[in-house]
Every structure is written in structure tokens, then in C-alpha cells.
TITILO-701150 format. One record per atom (N, C-alpha, C): residue in one letter; x, y, z. Coordinates in steps of 0.02 Angstrom, whole numbers, plus 32768, in hexadecimal, padded with zeros to 4 digits. Layout:
// TITILO-701150
AXYZ...
//
This chain:
// TITILO-701150
X8EDF4AE7696FX8EA94AE6693EX8EBB4B116904X8EC64B0468C9X8ED64B32688BX8E9E4B5C6879X8E664B2C686BX8E294B4F6848X8DF34B356867X8DB44B5F685EX8D794B4B6872X8D4C4B36682FX8D324AF4682FX8D0D4ADD67F3X8CC24B0D67F0X8CBD4B2467BDX8C794B4E67BBX8C3E4B1967C3X8C084B2267E1X8BD54AEE67ECX8B944B1367CDX8B794AE1679EX8B414AFD677BX8B014B0867A0X8AF74AE667D8X8ABA4AEB6800X8ABB4B2E682BX8AF94B486835X8B004B88684DX8B084BC7681BX8B014BAF67E3X8B074BE967A1X8B4A4C0967A0X8B754BDE67B4X8BBE4C0467B7X8BDE4C08676EX8BF04C466764X8C214C5D6720X8C544C72673FX8C954C636743X8CCA4C99675EX8CE64CBA673CX8CE84CFC673FX8D094D2F6719X8D564D1E671DX8D744D2566D9X8DBF4D1D66DCX8DD74D5466BDX8DB94D8C66B0X8DD04DCD6692X8DE54E0066C2X8E1D4E0966D8X8E344E3C6707X8E244E8066F5X8E1F4E9966C9X8E094ED866A8X8DBE4EE766C2X8D994EB366B5X8D524EBE66C1X8D494EBE6702X8D6E4E996727X8D5D4E936776X8D734ED36792X8DA44EF5677BX8DB74F37679CX8D854F636783X8D714F686743X8D3A4F946729X8D034F8D675AX8CEC4F54676AX8CAE4F4D6794X8CC34F6C67E0X8CF44F5867F2X8D0C4F746837X8D114FC46838X8D244FDE67FAX8D2B502367F2X8CE2504F67EBX8CB4502767DDX8C71503F67D9X8C5250556819X8C6D50446855X8C54505D688FX8C6B50A16897X8C4B50CD68B3X8C58511668BBX8C7451146909X8C6950F1692FX8C8750E96974X8C69512B699CX8C2B51416989X8C10517B69AEX8BDB515B69D8X8BD9517A6A1EX8BA251676A4FX8BA751286A6CX8BDF51066A6CX8BE950CA6A8BX8C3650B56A96X8C4350896AC6X8C8E50716AC3X8C97502B6AC6X8C5B50086AB3X8C614FBD6AABX8C454FA36A6EX8C5D4F716A59X8C434F506A1AX8C384F0F6A22X8BFD4EF26A0BX8BFA4EAB6A0BX8BFB4E9269C6X8C1F4E5669B4X8C184E3A6974X8BFB4DFA6979X8BC44DF6694AX8BA14DB16946X8BC34D836919X8BC84D466932X8BE34D126906X8C2B4D1E68DFX8C594D26690CX8C9C4D3C68EFX8CC54D0068CBX8CB04CC368D0X8CCE4C8E68B1X8D174C8868C3X8D424C926897X8D894C9168A9X8DA24CD768AAX8D854D0A68B4X8D964D4868CEX8DB94D786899X8D9A4D6E6856X8DBF4D956821X8DAD4DDE682CX8D6E4DEB6845X8D594E38684EX8D694E4A6892X8D6D4E1968C1X8D7D4E26690CX8DBE4E4B690FX8DF24E3268E1X8E374E4968E9X8E2E4E9368DAX8E0A4EAC68ABX8DFF4EF468A6X8DDB4F1968D6X8DAB4EFC68F4X8D894F1B6925X8DB04F246964X8DE74EF1696CX8E0B4EFF69ACX8E374F3A699DX8E444F4E696FX8E714F8B6959X8E4A4FD66969X8E0B4FCD6975X8DE15009697BX8DE8501869C2X8DE3505C69D4X8DE550726A18X8DA350676A3CX8D8250236A3DX8D4D500F6A65X8D604FD36A7DX8D3E4FB96AA4X8D354F756AC0X8D164F416A9EX8D354F156A81X8D0F4EE06A55X8D054EA56A77X8CC14E926A71X8CAD4E496A90X8C924E266A56X8C934DE46A57X8C7B4DBF6A21X8C3C4D896A3CX8C0E4D816A12X8BDB4D4A6A30X8BD94D1669F4X8BE74CDA6A04X8BF24CA069DBX8BCB4C5769F0X8B9F4C3F69C5X8B7A4C0169DDX8BAC4BC169CDX8BD34BC869A3X8BFA4B986988X8C374B8569BAX8C334B4C69E0X8C624B3B6A0BX8CA74B3869EFX8CAE4B2069AFX8CF04B146990X8D0D4B5C6987X8CE64B88696BX8CF64BD2695EX8D094BF569A7X8CED4BD969DEX8CF94C046A1BX8D3F4BE56A30X8D564BAE6A27X8D974B8D6A3CX8DC14BAB6A08X8DB94BB469DAX8DE84BDE69A9X8DF64C1F69BBX8DC84C3B69C4X8DD34C8C69DCX8DF54C926A21X8DE84C5D6A53X8E044C626A8DX8E564C4C6A82X8E664C286A4AX8EA74C1C6A48X8ED74C4D6A1DX8EAD4C6E69FDX8ECE4C9C69C9X8EC34CEA69D2X8E9B4CFC69FEX8E8D4D436A13X8E8F4D4D6A5EX8ED04D516A74X8ED44D646AC4X8EB14DA16ADBX8EAF4DD06AB2X8E894E136ABBX8E444E036ACEX8E244DD56AB3X8DDC4DBE6ACCX8DD24D966B0BX8E054D996B2CX8DFA4D756B72X8DBF4D8C6B98X8D974D5F6BA8X8D5C4D826BD9X8D2C4D996BA7X8D2C4DA56B63X8CFE4DC46B3DX8CEB4DAA6B06X8CEE4D5F6B12X8CD14D2D6AE6X8C8D4D116AFBX8C524D226AE1X8C1B4D076B03X8BFF4CCB6ACFX8C074C916AF2X8BEF4C566ACDX8B9B4C486ADAX8B774C726AAAX8B334C7A6AB3X8B154C816A70X8AD24C826A70X8AAB4C8D6A33X8A924CDB6A39X8AAA4CFD6A12X8A954D466A16X8A494D516A1DX8A1D4D2969E9X89DC4D3369F3X89BD4D206A33X89D64CF76A56X89BE4CE46A99X89E64D076ADEX8A1D4D316ACFX8A454D496AFFX8A2B4D8D6B12X8A374D916B61X8A184DD36B74X8A5B4DFD6B7DX8A584E336B5AX8A9B4E556B5DX8AA34E7E6B9CX8A774E876BC7X8A7F4EA36C07X8AAE4E7D6C33X8AAE4E3F6C26X8ADA4E126C4AX8B214E1F6C45X8B334E396C09X8B7C4E536BFEX8B884E9C6C07X8B544EC36BE8X8B5C4F0F6BD7X8B3B4F366C0AX8B0A4F1C6C36X8ADE4F406C55X8AB14F6A6C33X8AB84FAE6C3EX8A8F4FD96C16X8AB850036BE5X8AF74FF16BDCX8B20500D6BBCX8B14500F6B67X8B2C50416B43X8B1C50416AFAX8B5750106AE1X8B3B4FE76AACX8B6C4FC06A90X8B584FB46A47X8B874FC16A19X8B804FBB69CBX8B814F7169C0X8B5E4F63698CX8B5B4F16696FX8B834F186920X8BB04EE0691CX8BD64EDD68DDX8BD14E9468C6X8BDF4E82688EX8BE64E40687FX8BD84E2D6831X8BEB4DF2682AX8BDF4DD267DAX8BA84DA567E9X8B6F4DB967EEX8B3E4D956802X8B1B4D5467E3X8B154D206809X8AFA4CE267E7X8AB24CEF67C6X8AB64CE9677EX8A7A4CEF6754X8A3D4CD76777X8A424C976791X8A064C7567A4X89E44C9667DFX8A004CC867FBX89E64CE3683BX89EB4D336841X8A034D4C67F8X8A0D4D976800X89CE4DBB6817X89974DAC67F7X89674DD667F3X894B4DD66844X89564D956860X89404D9768A9X89704DB768D6X89AC4DC068C5X89DA4DF568E3X89CA4E3E68E0X89B34E4C68ABX89994E99689FX895E4E9C68CEX89294E7468D1X88F84E8168FFX89084E7F6947X893B4E5B6958X89514E54699AX897E4E9869B0X899A4EB2697CX89B84EF16985X89884F2C698EX89544F216962X891A4F56696EX88F64F4F69B4X88F84F1369D8X88E04F0C6A15X89144F306A4AX894F4F2E6A37X89854F4A6A68X89964F856A54X896D4FAF6A2EX89804FEA6A13X899750226A43X897D501F6A7DX8994504A6AB9X89DA504A6AC4X89FB50036AB7X8A3C4FF16ACCX8A714FF96A8EX8A594FEF6A48X8A7C4FEC6A18X8A80502C69EFX8AAF505769F0X8AA3509069CBX8AC4508E6983X8AEB5056697BX8B0950466932X8B0E4FFA6924X8B054FF068E4X8AFD4FAB68CFX8B1D4FA5688CX8B564F876881X8B724F786840X8B854F3B682BX8B804F1D67EAX8B904EDF67E2X8B7B4ECE67A0X8B7E4E856791X8B774E686753X8B3B4E3A6752X8B104E45671CX8AD94E196711X8AD54DFF66CDX8AA74DCF66BDX8AA14DBE6674X8A7F4DFC6658X8AA34E0A6616X8A914E4F6603X8A454E686604X8A1C4E3665E4X89DA4E4865E0X89BD4E5E6621X89D94E3E6659X89B54E526698X89D04E9566AAX8A154EA666A3X8A314EE166B5X8A044F1B6685X89F64F12664BX89DA4F426629X89924F4C663AX89734F14664DX89204F1C6666X89304F4466A0X89564F3566D2X895B4F6B6711X89604FAC66FDX89874FC166D5X8995500766BDX896B50256687X89394FF96674X8911500C663EX88E05047664DX88C8506C6617X889650A06621X88545090660FX882250B1661EX87E050A3660BX87CE50A065B9X87AA507E659BX87A05078655BX87BD503E6536X87E95017655AX880A4FDC6534X87E44F9E6555X87E64F6C6523X87D34F2E6533X87FE4F036572X882E4F19657EX885D4EFC65BBX88524F2765FCX882F4F5965F3X881B4F8A662FX87F24F5B6658X87FA4F546699X87CA4F2E66BFX87D64F386710X87BC4F0F6734X87BB4F11677BX88024F216790X88394EFB6781X887C4F0D6799X88914F4E6782X88814F64674BX88914FB2673CX886C4FEB6769X88324FDE6771X880A500F6791X881E500D67DCX881D4FDB6801X88344FD06844X88744FE7685DX88A34FD3682FX88E44FE56838X88F75038682FX88D8504D67FFX88E0509567EFX88B950BF6815X889850A5683CX886850CD6875X889B50DD68ABX88CA50BA68B7X88F350C568EFX893C50D168DFX894F50BC68A2X899250C76893X899F50E46846X89CB510A6840X89E6511D67F7X8A0A50E767D6X89EA50C5679FX8A08508E6783X8A3150A1673FX8A6F5082673AX8A9550966701X8AAF505366E7X8AA6504666A7X8ACB500D6680X8B0E502A666BX8B4150036676X8B8D5021666FX8BAF50086636X8BAC4FBE6636X8BD84FA16600X8BBC4F5B65F4X8BC24F4A65B5X8BAE4EF865A4X8BF74ECF65ABX8BEB4E8A65BDX8C254E5E65C9X8C174E1E65A0X8C4C4E186570X8C3F4DD46546X8C424D906569X8C2C4D65654CX8C2A4D1D6569X8C6C4D016577X8C9A4D11654CX8CE04CEB6551X8D0B4D006589X8CF44D2965BDX8D224D4265EBX8D144D1B662DX8CE54CE06625X8CD64CBD6660X8CE64C736653X8CF44C54668EX8CF54C046695X8CC24BE566BCX8C974BC3669FX8C8B4BB8665EX8C624BEC6642X8C6C4BFF65FAX8C484C2D65D8X8BFC4C2565DFX8BD14C5B65F1X8B8A4C5665EDX8B794C5965AAX8B324C526596X8B184C526554X8B044C936548X8B064CC7656FX8AED4D096562X8B1A4D3A657AX8B174D726555X8B444DA96575X8B314DC965B5X8B5E4DED65DBX8B554E04661BX8B584E4D6615X8B384E6F6646X8B344EBC6649X8B414ECD6694X8B6B4F0B6698X8B814F2466D9X8B564F6766EBX8B304F6A6721X8B114FA2672AX8B1F4FBE676EX8B0C4FFA677DX8B0F501967C8X8AD2503167E2X8ABC502A6816X8A8450436837X8AA3507B6874X8A8D50B76873X8A9B50E468A1X8A5750F668C8X8A5750EC68FBX8A1050FD6924X8A035146691AX89C65157690DX89B651A06912X89BB51BF6953X89C35208694EX89CB522C698BX898B523269ADX8955522F6989X8910523069A5X88F551F1698EX890651B969B8X88E651756998X88B0515C69C0X88A1518269F6X885F517E6A1AX8820519669F3X87FC516C69D6X87C2518669A8X878B51A269CCX876D51C569A5X872C51EB69C3X86EA51C769ADX86F2517F69C9X86C0515769AEX86C4511D69DFX869550F069E7X869350B16A09X86BF508369E2X86FF507369EFX8736504F69D3X871A500169C5X86F54FE869F5X86E34FA769F2X86A54FAA69BDX86774FDB69B9X86454FDA6987X86634FE46935X86905014693BX86C5501A68FEX86D24FDB68E2X86F94FA4690AX870C4F6B68F0X86D44F3768E1X869E4F4A68FDX86634F1768EDX86494F3768A8X863A4F7A689DX86204F926867X864A4F856827X868F4F896834X86BD4F8267FAX86BD4F3467DEX86C04F086813X86BE4EC0680BX86804EB067E1X863E4EC367FFX86054EBB67DCX86004ED1679CX86154F096799X86154F2E6752X86384F036717X86834EFB6722X86A04ED566F6X86924E8966EFX86764E6C6722X86624E256718X862A4E1D66E0X860A4E5366D4X85DF4E516696X85E44E866668X862D4E8C664FX864C4ECA6633X86224EDF65EEX86014EB265D1X85E24EC26595X85904EE365A2X85814EE665E2X85444EFF65F1X85504F47660FX85154F6C6609X85174FAB6622X85144FB2666CX852D4FDE6695X852A4FDB66D9X84EA4FD266F7X84B94FF266CEX84714FE666E5X84594F9866EFX847D4F7266C6X846B4F2F66C6X84A44F0B66F3X84E44F1366EAX851B4EF0670AX85074EFA675BX84F04F2A677BX84E94F3E67B8X84A14F3267D2X84834F0067B7X84344EF367CBX84374EDD6814X84694EB3682CX84684E95686CX84704EC368A2X84804EFD688BX847D4F3268C2X843F4F5368D6X84094F4068AEX83CA4F5D68BAX83C64FAA68C3X83DA4FC76884X83E350006889X83A4502D6880X839F50656897X8358508F6893X835350A5684AX831750A56836X830250AE67EBX831D50F167DEX830F5124680AX832A516967F5X8370516B67EDX839D51486810X83E051446805X83F3513367CBX83D350F367B0X83DB50D26770X83D451036735X83A95139673CX839E515C670EX83D2519766F7X840C51936727X844A51B2671EX8475519966DAX848151C766AFX84A251B26670X84E451876677X8503518866B6X8543515E66BAX8524510D66B9X84F350FF66C8X84D750B066C7X84C750A16685X84C750C96653X84C250B66617X850350A265F0X853550AA661CX8584509E65F3X85965059660BX85C6503D65EBX85E44FFF6606X862850086629X863A4FDA6646X86734FEA667DX86B25002665FX86C84FF16627X86FE4FFF660EX8709505465F4X86C7506A65F3X86BC50B765EAX86C750DC661FX86D550C86654X86DA50E2669CX871E50EC66B4X8734512366C2X8780512B66E1X877E511B6722X87AF51146750X87AE51076791X878F513A67B2X8794517667A5X876D51A967C1X872351AE67BEX8719518F677EX86C8518C6777X86AA51566799X86D4511F67A6X86BC50E467D7X86B550FD681BX86E351346834X86DE51496876X86995178687DX868F51976847X865751C26845X861B519E6840X861C5165681FX85E4513B6823X85D1511A6861X860D5100687DX860150E068C6X85E2511068F7X85F9515768F6X85D7518E691EX8595518F6915X857B519368D6X8533519A68B9X8509515B68DBX852D511D68D6X850850E468EEX850150E86931X853150F76958X852F50FC699BX8500512B69BDX84FA51676999X84C7519469AFX847A517969A9X847651496986X843751306985X843050F469B1X845B50EB69E0X845D50BB6A17X845E506E6A04X848E506369D6X84A1501969C9X84DB500B69F4
//
């Protein structure tokens, strides 16, 4: 098999620029783990550079044609190709409780879902680096006060330091996507265990941004908040005016009233 044909239903756009692939691999700090899992390796342009790193590289790929290609061309991956859907895969089957970094040129149609899966697995994933649609990468790294700041920004930055690294043009892919791409890196915070009910935080953030034009006093009505609590000045703000730390403090206040 010479090449794999990109499949539209899988959101595949194969990177053809070797320098960009190397730069993505180089974004990994290689600190706090000795295993890396690449999501959606396709024909292995990024895999090649990950294999040069002093860590064990595994790949997870849902496309059978790509799996066959990798098996034929990357003998170093023998026994380390997972023919699975990352969104449904139980990492402990392969890695037990070991720390494992995530890397990839992520399919745009599931990139947000990948981030939420990483947040679920934050105890096991100390680092995450790769390529997204540019506006999604920017949104993840955005700070308060912006129109693009939202659920993904707050929840990712609650647990990880998010850094937008560089932009990638459309013409370095086969087929070229209609939008630019952006590479980011997430490094798990040393103190990523939050001083609040983490499930309640997720609920509060999602409720707030689902009605982002309303003040928190109105968007959080379904929590049946105590009238005295709602007198706090924070409830007169809109969600984009709150930092991640503000949302954590807000969650603490809500929990103190027994929600």
C-alpha cells in the first residue's frame, strides 16, 4: 500500500509538511511521563518524529486502511497500534494507571470531544499537544473578556496551562482544509485538584455559557439558588467576565449553600 486516501467522514486531512510535523513533536516537554499516545496518525508523518523521542510511542487509529499502512511502514510500532476509537477507548487497557501524554493532528470534527475526554482522564494525562482548527485552538487558550472565551476555555484552564504555539496554513495538508490550523500545548497544573466540587464546576460553567448573554443570576436559575446568595455582586456579571479562578470561587459559594 503506497498511500492512504483521506476520508471525508473521518475528517481526515493528512499533513504533508515534515517541518511542521517535527515542530509538533518538539512541543512535547517529555516531563513526567515516558509514554505518548498519538491520536489519528494517518500515514505517520508526525509518528515518525515521535518515534525519535526518548519515550514509548503508541498510536490509536480508527481507520483500518491507515492501520494497515502503519503496520507495513513502521515496524517500531509493532504491538503499539491500537485499532480503536479514542473517544470510546479505555486507556487503562493499554497503560494501566501509567501517565501518558497525548499528541496528534486531530480530526476537526471531533476535536472538541477529544479535549473533553482528556479532561475526564486528567489524572492520567500530564501533557497534551497537537493541531486543531485555528479558532478552536484559540478558544481553548482564550482568557476572560473575549467573545470566544467559553466552556472549553474555562474547564481546560482549570486543570491545564494552555498555550497557543503557532498557526498552520491550509496548503500543507492533503486535501487542504477550508480553514487555518493552530497548534497548542496543554501542561497539567501541579495543583490540578480543585478546591471545589469539580462536577458542580462543570455544571455551573456549562449553564452559565449556554445563556452567555444573561447575567449569572438568570442563567443559573435552574440551580434554585438561595436569595441571599444571589445578592452577591458576582451574580450580576456575565460568564465571559469571570476567570477560571472566579468560577472556582463561585462554585465554592454555591456549594456552601447546599446545591
